[in-house]
N, C-alpha and C positions, 0 to 999 in steps of 0.2 A: 463869051459868057463866063463869068466866074463860077466857082463851085457854089458860093452862096446864092447867086442869082438863079442858078439852075435848080437849087433846092426849092425855090419858091415858084418855079415855072412848070410844075408837074401836073397842073390842072386840079390841084387840091391843096388844102392847107398843109404846111410842113409841121411835122412833129420834132420839136426841139427839146433835147434831154440834157439834163445837167447832172454831173457827179463831181465830187471833190477828188482831185487827183491825189494819188498816194493813200487813199483810204480803201481798204484797210492797210495797204502797203503799196509802195511803188511797183513791185513785181506783180501784184494782183490786179492792178488797175487795167491793164491791157485786155484781160479776159472780160472784164466788166464792160469796157467800151465795145468790144466785139459783140457782146450780148445785146447792147443797145441797138447796134446796127442790124443784128439778126432779127430783133424784135420788130423792126420797122422805123427806127429813128432816122430822120432826114438830116439833122444837124446835131452836132455834139458840142456842148458847153463843158469845158474842162476847168473846174475850179482850182485856182491857185491857193493853197492853204496859207492862212495868215493868222497871227495871234489875236487880232482884234477885229473880227468880221462883223462890223457894227450894223450892217443891213440885213444880217441873216438871223434866223430863228434858232431854236434849240437844236434841231436835227443837224443843220449845216454847221453850227458852232461846234458841236461835238465831233462832226466829221473832220473839221479843221484840226481839232486838237488830236484826234487819232492819227491823222496823216503826219502832223508835226512830230508826234511821239514815235512814229515809225521812221523818223529821220528824213522825210521828204524834203528835197531842196528844189530851187528853181531849175537847176540843171536836170533833175529827175523829171520835172514836169515837161520840159522841152524835149527830153528823150522819149517820154511817153507819147507826146504829140508826134514826134518824128517817126517813131515805129508804127504808130496808128496810121499815119499818112502812107507809109510804105505798104501796109496791108489793105488800106481802103482809099485808093487814090481819088475817089470822086466825092467823098463825104466831107462836108465842111467841118472844120474844128475851130472853135472860138475859145480863147482864154478869157476867163472871167475872174476878176479879183479886185485887189486893192492896190493903191499907188505904190506903197513901199516896196513890195517885191519887184514891181515893174520898173521903178525909177532909181533904185539905189545904185545901180551901175551906169545910169544914164539912159535917156530915152533911145539914143542911137543904138546902144548895145542891145537893148531889149527888142527894139523893132527888127534889127538884123537877125538876132537869134530866133525870134519868132518866125520870120520869113524863112530862114533856113530849115526850121522844123516843119514847114508846111502849114502854118497857122493862117486862117482866112480872116479872122476878125478878133477884136479885143473889146471887152466890156470892162472899163475901169470905174468901179462903183463910186469912188470918192474923189474923182477929179471932175468937177462940174464943167459944163460946156464953156462957161466964161473963162476957164483956165485951159482951154484946148491946146494952147501953145506948149503946155507941159509935155504932151505926148502925141497929140493928134497929127502934127506935120510929119513927124518921123514915121508914124504908122502909114500915112498916105504915100509917102515916098517909097516905102517898102511894099506897097500894094496890099496893105492889110486894112480892113474896114474898121473905123472907129464906130462902134455901135452905141447909140445913145439910148438913155432911159427917159421915158415920159411917165408921169404919175398923175394921180387924181388932182394934185395940187399945182400941176403945170398949166398956168392960165394962158390966156390969149396973148398977153404981152411977152411972156417968157418962151412960149412955144417956138417962135422963129429962131431964138437963140439956141434952143436944144437941137433943132433940125439942121441948123447951119453947119456944114461939114460932116454930118452924119452919113453913114454908108452901110450897106448890107441889108439892114432892116431897122425898124424902130421897135424897141422892146417896151411895151406898155406894162408898167407895174400897176396891177389892178387894185391894189390896196395901199393905203397909207400906213406903212408899218414894216415889220420884218417878215422874212420869208416863212412860209409853211404853216402859219397859224390860222389864217382866215381866208375866205374867198369873197370877192365882191359880188354884189347883186348883178345878175345878168343884164338887167336894164341899164345899169351904170356902165358896164363894159361895152354894150352896144353903142351907147351914146359917145363914149370916149373914142371908140374905133372910128365912128363916123367923123368925128372932129379931126382925128389924126389923118385920116385918109383925104379929107378936104384940104389938108395943109401940106401933104407930101406925096410923092410918087413911090416912095420906098414901101416895101411890105411892112405890115404892122403885125407883130406877134404879141400875144397876151400871156402873162405869167403871174406867179405868186398865188398860191392856194389851190392850184389845179391838181386833183388827186384821182378822180374817178373817170371812167370812160364816158359817163353821161356829162360831166363837167367839160371834158375835152371836146365832146361832140357839140355841146352848146356854143363854146367859143369858136369852134371850127366853122360854124354857120355864119359868123360875121367877121372873123379875122383871117389873116393870111398865115398865121402860125400859132401853135399852142406850145407853151413852155412848161415843162414838168421838171421839178428838181427835188424838193424835200421828200416827196413820197419814194423816189428812187434811193435817195441817201438813207432813208429809214430801212429799206430792204437790205442795203449793204451793211448797215449797223447790225441787223438781226442775223445775217448769214455769213458775214465776214468773207473769207477766202472762198467760200462756197456760194457766193452771191450771184454768179453769172447766170445760172439756170432760173432762179426766181425772178431776176431782173428781166431776162428775155421774156418770160411768161407774162409779166406785168406789162411791159412795153407792147406786146402783141395785143393786149386788150385795148390799149389806147389807140394804137395804129388801126385796129379794126374799126373802132368807133369813128375815127376821122375819115377813113376810106368810105364808110357807109354814108356819112354826111355828103361827101363829094358826089356819090352816086345819086343821092336825093336831089342835089342842086343842079345836076346836068340834065 
């Protein structure tokens, strides 16, 4: 069993948390990641800062700029992942970002470096599944899950293409748009999760727009995972190098809500 599969095999939905690596600085990121784990996060998404994060809303755009202004490099991100892995051997780490930082040295270099850093999965936002050969084969050889995104506009004809070669889990982007600004209606989320589960045996996690414990609980009733990102990034923006405590407190509220749903359903 891989770390990712174990995270979804705990008898309850997984809490998947995102932060931008290097925000507010590379040296401060480790304490924030530790706070996520201490608060109850099951999976960590570590965002790779990029100058043009076209899928992200204002909060994560600003986090990317803060990280880059702090001098964060791809080497820093890999070091953050590697030192996290040494401290937390069982918590999955996913690198999430855009093709340029992942491919500029070649897919083999990136896949090997990610493997050595203990990375479990990769979400590359701007490489569509039709172009899987740009990165997917090298990730699979390295034992790293290429995690695919499905959206409200992924129709029945395209869904098999999205799912082909996917691993780890399917990330359902619940709104058509950028991160952090809106949340989809619960009824549309429930229908989308049913459709995805009918098409794949992979766990289905839902993100974009999830902020409150009540929202997390509602998604946990129907999905295998709940993804929270922008709300955490906003806490980091407010507190900077002192963000670890507030981040942990916030994650605890989400984790408590998800655990409560699991008890209801058993």
